[in-house]
C-alpha positions as protocol buffer text, in pm:
chain_id: "A"
residue {
  index: 1
  type: MET
  ca { x: 12882 y: 9503 z: 11055 }
}
residue {
  index: 2
  type: ILE
  ca { x: 12695 y: 9200 z: 10930 }
}
residue {
  index: 3
  type: THR
  ca { x: 12318 y: 9198 z: 10937 }
}
residue {
  index: 4
  type: LEU
  ca { x: 12148 y: 8868 z: 10942 }
}
residue {
  index: 5
  type: VAL
  ca { x: 11788 y: 8863 z: 10793 }
}
residue {
  index: 6
  type: ILE
  ca { x: 11577 y: 8560 z: 10857 }
}
residue {
  index: 7
  type: PRO
  ca { x: 11292 y: 8559 z: 10627 }
}
residue {
  index: 8
  type: THR
  ca { x: 10955 y: 8459 z: 10760 }
}
residue {
  index: 9
  type: GLU
  ca { x: 10645 y: 8353 z: 10579 }
}
residue {
  index: 10
  type: HIS
  ca { x: 10317 y: 8492 z: 10699 }
}
residue {
  index: 11
  type: MET
  ca { x: 9976 y: 8588 z: 10593 }
}
residue {
  index: 12
  type: GLU
  ca { x: 9770 y: 8890 z: 10702 }
}
residue {
  index: 13
  type: ALA
  ca { x: 9417 y: 8838 z: 10801 }
}
residue {
  index: 14
  type: ASN
  ca { x: 9135 y: 9027 z: 10975 }
}
residue {
  index: 15
  type: TYR
  ca { x: 9132 y: 8855 z: 11325 }
}
residue {
  index: 16
  type: SER
  ca { x: 8995 y: 8949 z: 11655 }
}
residue {
  index: 17
  type: ILE
  ca { x: 8772 y: 8822 z: 11925 }
}
residue {
  index: 18
  type: LEU
  ca { x: 8476 y: 8933 z: 11707 }
}
residue {
  index: 19
  type: VAL
  ca { x: 8604 y: 8808 z: 11383 }
}
residue {
  index: 20
  type: CYS
  ca { x: 8767 y: 8475 z: 11431 }
}
residue {
  index: 21
  type: ASP
  ca { x: 8685 y: 8302 z: 11099 }
}
residue {
  index: 22
  type: ALA
  ca { x: 9057 y: 8253 z: 11060 }
}
residue {
  index: 23
  type: GLU
  ca { x: 9054 y: 7981 z: 11332 }
}
residue {
  index: 24
  type: LYS
  ca { x: 8853 y: 7744 z: 11102 }
}
residue {
  index: 25
  type: THR
  ca { x: 9049 y: 7765 z: 10776 }
}
residue {
  index: 26
  type: ILE
  ca { x: 9342 y: 8009 z: 10765 }
}
residue {
  index: 27
  type: ILE
  ca { x: 9519 y: 7924 z: 11082 }
}
residue {
  index: 28
  type: PRO
  ca { x: 9518 y: 7538 z: 11023 }
}
residue {
  index: 29
  type: ALA
  ca { x: 9643 y: 7605 z: 10666 }
}
residue {
  index: 30
  type: LEU
  ca { x: 9918 y: 7824 z: 10784 }
}
residue {
  index: 31
  type: ARG
  ca { x: 10015 y: 7575 z: 11049 }
}
residue {
  index: 32
  type: ASP
  ca { x: 10030 y: 7291 z: 10778 }
}
residue {
  index: 33
  type: HIS
  ca { x: 10282 y: 7518 z: 10579 }
}
residue {
  index: 34
  type: GLN
  ca { x: 10471 y: 7633 z: 10893 }
}
residue {
  index: 35
  type: MET
  ca { x: 10363 y: 7991 z: 10828 }
}
residue {
  index: 36
  type: HIS
  ca { x: 10239 y: 8263 z: 11073 }
}
residue {
  index: 37
  type: LEU
  ca { x: 9937 y: 8487 z: 11104 }
}
residue {
  index: 38
  type: LEU
  ca { x: 9986 y: 8856 z: 11122 }
}
residue {
  index: 39
  type: PRO
  ca { x: 9641 y: 8979 z: 11236 }
}
residue {
  index: 40
  type: TYR
  ca { x: 9514 y: 9318 z: 11144 }
}
residue {
  index: 41
  type: MET
  ca { x: 9215 y: 9503 z: 11295 }
}
residue {
  index: 42
  type: SER
  ca { x: 9266 y: 9312 z: 11618 }
}
residue {
  index: 43
  type: LEU
  ca { x: 9067 y: 9583 z: 11802 }
}
residue {
  index: 44
  type: ALA
  ca { x: 8796 y: 9554 z: 11553 }
}
residue {
  index: 45
  type: SER
  ca { x: 8822 y: 9916 z: 11426 }
}
residue {
  index: 46
  type: GLY
  ca { x: 8811 y: 10056 z: 11774 }
}
residue {
  index: 47
  type: LEU
  ca { x: 8498 y: 9856 z: 11886 }
}
residue {
  index: 48
  type: LEU
  ca { x: 8707 y: 9655 z: 12142 }
}
residue {
  index: 49
  type: SER
  ca { x: 8894 y: 9956 z: 12266 }
}
residue {
  index: 50
  type: GLY
  ca { x: 8578 y: 10121 z: 12403 }
}
residue {
  index: 51
  type: LYS
  ca { x: 8599 y: 10406 z: 12147 }
}
residue {
  index: 52
  type: TYR
  ca { x: 8237 y: 10371 z: 12044 }
}
residue {
  index: 53
  type: ARG
  ca { x: 8083 y: 10289 z: 12376 }
}
residue {
  index: 54
  type: GLY
  ca { x: 7722 y: 10400 z: 12390 }
}
residue {
  index: 55
  type: GLY
  ca { x: 7707 y: 10429 z: 12022 }
}
residue {
  index: 56
  type: ALA
  ca { x: 7890 y: 10764 z: 12004 }
}
residue {
  index: 57
  type: ILE
  ca { x: 8109 y: 10795 z: 11690 }
}
residue {
  index: 58
  type: PRO
  ca { x: 8395 y: 11044 z: 11762 }
}
residue {
  index: 59
  type: THR
  ca { x: 8462 y: 11302 z: 11490 }
}
residue {
  index: 60
  type: GLY
  ca { x: 8763 y: 11179 z: 11272 }
}
residue {
  index: 61
  type: SER
  ca { x: 8736 y: 10826 z: 11376 }
}
residue {
  index: 62
  type: ARG
  ca { x: 8724 y: 10527 z: 11132 }
}
residue {
  index: 63
  type: LEU
  ca { x: 8353 y: 10489 z: 11152 }
}
residue {
  index: 64
  type: ASP
  ca { x: 8313 y: 10871 z: 11103 }
}
residue {
  index: 65
  type: ARG
  ca { x: 8521 y: 10863 z: 10790 }
}
residue {
  index: 66
  type: MET
  ca { x: 8359 y: 10530 z: 10651 }
}
residue {
  index: 67
  type: PRO
  ca { x: 7984 y: 10578 z: 10655 }
}
residue {
  index: 68
  type: PHE
  ca { x: 7923 y: 10240 z: 10506 }
}
residue {
  index: 69
  type: MET
  ca { x: 8037 y: 10093 z: 10833 }
}
residue {
  index: 70
  type: LYS
  ca { x: 7789 y: 10292 z: 11056 }
}
residue {
  index: 71
  type: GLY
  ca { x: 7502 y: 10073 z: 10975 }
}
residue {
  index: 72
  type: SER
  ca { x: 7663 y: 9769 z: 11160 }
}
residue {
  index: 73
  type: LEU
  ca { x: 7756 y: 9966 z: 11474 }
}
residue {
  index: 74
  type: PRO
  ca { x: 7451 y: 9863 z: 11679 }
}
residue {
  index: 75
  type: GLN
  ca { x: 7486 y: 9496 z: 11597 }
}
residue {
  index: 76
  type: ASN
  ca { x: 7855 y: 9511 z: 11668 }
}
residue {
  index: 77
  type: LEU
  ca { x: 7814 y: 9694 z: 11995 }
}
residue {
  index: 78
  type: GLY
  ca { x: 7550 y: 9431 z: 12090 }
}
residue {
  index: 79
  type: ALA
  ca { x: 7841 y: 9170 z: 12055 }
}
residue {
  index: 80
  type: VAL
  ca { x: 8100 y: 9387 z: 12238 }
}
residue {
  index: 81
  type: ASP
  ca { x: 7872 y: 9481 z: 12544 }
}
residue {
  index: 82
  type: PRO
  ca { x: 7874 y: 9118 z: 12689 }
}
residue {
  index: 83
  type: LEU
  ca { x: 8253 y: 9101 z: 12633 }
}
residue {
  index: 84
  type: GLN
  ca { x: 8303 y: 9430 z: 12816 }
}
residue {
  index: 85
  type: ALA
  ca { x: 8092 y: 9303 z: 13108 }
}
residue {
  index: 86
  type: PHE
  ca { x: 8298 y: 8976 z: 13118 }
}
residue {
  index: 87
  type: ALA
  ca { x: 8627 y: 9171 z: 13113 }
}
residue {
  index: 88
  type: GLU
  ca { x: 8518 y: 9422 z: 13381 }
}
residue {
  index: 89
  type: ALA
  ca { x: 8411 y: 9131 z: 13614 }
}
residue {
  index: 90
  type: ARG
  ca { x: 8750 y: 8975 z: 13574 }
}
residue {
  index: 91
  type: VAL
  ca { x: 8937 y: 9298 z: 13639 }
}
residue {
  index: 92
  type: SER
  ca { x: 8727 y: 9352 z: 13949 }
}
residue {
  index: 93
  type: SER
  ca { x: 8797 y: 9006 z: 14084 }
}
residue {
  index: 94
  type: TRP
  ca { x: 9170 y: 9054 z: 14005 }
}
residue {
  index: 95
  type: ARG
  ca { x: 9183 y: 9378 z: 14199 }
}
residue {
  index: 96
  type: ASN
  ca { x: 9012 y: 9210 z: 14499 }
}
residue {
  index: 97
  type: TRP
  ca { x: 9257 y: 8920 z: 14469 }
}
residue {
  index: 98
  type: ARG
  ca { x: 9591 y: 9102 z: 14436 }
}
residue {
  index: 99
  type: SER
  ca { x: 9819 y: 9136 z: 14737 }
}
residue {
  index: 100
  type: PRO
  ca { x: 9835 y: 9473 z: 14946 }
}
residue {
  index: 101
  type: GLY
  ca { x: 10133 y: 9676 z: 14825 }
}
residue {
  index: 102
  type: TRP
  ca { x: 10089 y: 9586 z: 14445 }
}
residue {
  index: 103
  type: PRO
  ca { x: 10106 y: 9909 z: 14249 }
}
residue {
  index: 104
  type: GLU
  ca { x: 9758 y: 10053 z: 14149 }
}
residue {
  index: 105
  type: THR
  ca { x: 9647 y: 10010 z: 13797 }
}
residue {
  index: 106
  type: ARG
  ca { x: 9454 y: 10255 z: 13576 }
}
residue {
  index: 107
  type: SER
  ca { x: 9091 y: 10178 z: 13527 }
}
């Protein structure tokens, strides 16, 4: 059996809806060199997943294990709350729009 491996050129960068600095410099440079972005922390260490909603820090979570990150939680949650409201409004309007008979989705 022959296995074909096609090498890809890529760069890893912290990239999410909260941290999108890569759009200014990294992504254009990668595009110029025909390279790809491999984002990490795309859920912003759990902030965008709702894990820290209300400011609670679950035991064993990344913020619990990295105390130096706890200080920025209120500011980061302040950025996430409007995004959450925006997303919930869109989900609500989609649920009202979809056709009867479509399978239910989890909330």
